C-alpha positions in Angstrom: -20.6 9.5 14.9 -21.4 10.0 19.2 -18.2 7.8 21.0 -20.6 5.7 22.6 -22.0 4.2 18.6 -18.5 4.7 17.6 -17.4 1.9 20.2 -20.6 -0.5 19.1 -19.9 -0.6 16.0 -16.6 -0.9 15.9 -16.7 -3.4 18.0 -20.1 -5.7 15.7 -17.2 -4.3 13.2 -14.6 -6.1 14.6 -16.4 -8.7 16.2 -17.8 -10.1 12.2 -14.1 -9.4 10.8 -12.8 -12.4 12.6 -15.7 -14.3 12.3 -15.4 -14.3 8.7 -12.1 -14.0 8.6 -11.4 -16.9 11.1 -10.0 -15.3 13.9 -10.2 -15.3 17.1 -9.9 -11.8 19.1 -11.6 -10.8 22.3 -13.7 -7.3 23.3 -11.2 -5.4 23.2 -9.8 -6.0 20.3 -12.6 -6.6 17.7 -14.0 -2.6 19.4 -10.2 -1.2 18.6 -9.9 -3.6 15.3 -13.2 -2.0 14.3 -12.1 1.6 14.8 -8.9 1.4 13.8 -10.0 -0.4 10.5 -12.4 2.1 9.2 -10.2 5.5 10.4 -7.0 4.0 8.3 -10.5 2.8 5.9 -11.8 5.9 4.9 -8.5 7.7 5.6 -7.7 5.3 2.1 -10.6 5.9 1.0 -10.6 9.7 1.0 -7.3 10.0 0.2 -5.8 8.1 -2.7 -9.9 7.6 -4.3 -11.6 11.6 -3.3 -14.2 8.9 -1.9 -16.4 10.3 1.3 -18.4 7.0 2.5 -21.4 8.9 4.3 -22.1 9.6 8.0 -25.4 7.1 7.9 -24.5 4.0 10.3 -25.0 1.2 7.8 -22.0 2.8 5.7 -20.4 3.3 8.6 -20.5 -0.2 9.6 -19.2 -1.8 6.6 -15.9 0.3 6.1 -15.3 -1.1 9.6 -15.7 -4.3 8.9 -13.3 -4.0 5.3 -10.9 -2.4 7.2 -11.5 -4.8 9.7 -10.6 -7.5 7.4 -7.9 -6.0 5.8 -6.5 -5.7 9.5 -6.4 -9.1 10.7 -5.1 -9.5 7.3 -2.3 -7.6 7.5 -1.7 -9.0 10.8 -1.3 -12.3 9.5 1.1 -12.0 6.6 3.2 -10.3 8.7 3.3 -11.8 11.6 4.0 -15.1 9.5 7.1 -14.0 7.6 8.9 -13.2 11.4 
């Protein structure tokens, strides 16, 4: 996927994850959460389960939303312990 589409879908996924997880982040954080969440979850799905999200934008968006929610959850769990 191209960089511009990746940034747009990452921002959208981060924003949706922000709303689902009832968090309050800025635009840059949403983009980063969406892109990193998609990368992490694609890596996990590919290596552990042998699954691959297709190259369609909808599959990427869904994986990015789930990944971003996972990152928000993980951050809250780590932050809550300290």
